[in-house]
C-alpha positions as CSV (number, residue, x, y, z in Angstrom):
1,M,-5.4,18.7,-4.8
2,K,-2.1,17.2,-4.9
3,V,-3.0,14.7,-1.3
4,I,-6.3,13.1,-2.6
5,K,-4.2,12.8,-5.9
6,N,-1.5,10.5,-3.5
7,I,-4.8,9.3,-1.7
8,F,-6.0,8.0,-5.0
9,W,-2.7,6.4,-6.2
10,L,-2.2,4.5,-2.3
11,F,-5.5,3.0,-3.3
12,V,-4.8,2.6,-6.5
13,V,-1.8,0.4,-6.1
14,L,-3.7,-1.9,-2.9
15,A,-5.7,-2.3,-5.4
16,A,-3.8,-3.7,-7.6
17,I,-1.7,-5.4,-5.1
18,G,-4.5,-6.9,-3.7
19,W,-5.4,-8.3,-7.7
20,L,-1.7,-10.0,-7.9
21,W,-2.2,-12.0,-4.6
22,Q,-5.4,-13.4,-5.3
23,V,-3.8,-14.1,-9.3
24,L,-0.9,-15.7,-7.3
25,E,-3.6,-17.7,-4.7
26,M,-5.8,-19.2,-7.6
27,V,-2.6,-20.5,-9.5
28,F,-1.1,-21.8,-6.7
29,Y,-4.0,-23.1,-4.2
30,G,-6.8,-23.1,-6.9
31,V,-8.5,-21.5,-5.0
32,I,-8.7,-17.6,-3.3
33,Q,-8.7,-18.0,0.3
34,P,-9.2,-15.1,2.3
35,R,-8.1,-15.1,5.3
36,K,-7.9,-12.8,9.1
37,V,-4.2,-12.7,8.3
38,D,-3.8,-11.2,5.2
39,E,-6.6,-8.3,6.0
40,I,-4.6,-7.4,9.2
41,I,-0.8,-7.5,7.3
42,S,-1.7,-5.4,4.5
43,F,-3.3,-3.1,6.7
44,V,-0.1,-2.8,8.7
45,W,2.1,-2.8,4.7
46,A,-0.5,0.0,4.1
47,V,-0.1,2.2,7.1
48,V,4.1,1.5,6.6
49,V,3.6,2.5,3.1
50,V,2.3,5.9,4.4
51,M,4.7,6.2,7.2
52,A,7.5,6.3,4.8
53,Y,5.7,8.4,2.1
54,K,5.4,11.1,5.8
55,K,8.7,10.8,6.5
56,G,10.5,11.2,2.7
57,R,7.9,14.6,2.0
58,R,9.4,15.8,5.6
59,D,13.1,15.2,4.6
60,V,12.7,16.8,1.5
61,Q,11.3,19.9,3.3
62,E,14.3,19.7,5.9
63,Q,17.0,19.8,2.9
64,E,15.3,22.5,1.3
65,E,15.1,24.8,4.8
66,E,19.0,24.1,4.9
């Protein structure tokens, strides 16, 4: 259940960042400009966030074992 909750919050955060990104494009450029680079960077960012989360959990588990 905790995994599902964490996945849900990851998607919520990603959606909020995407929304903020679009708002900023509207403010600065006056139009939303979808680009392939945005999609690639968003994917890479999401992967890095998941990896950091997993490393943090692993570090906490290792500390509890000591």
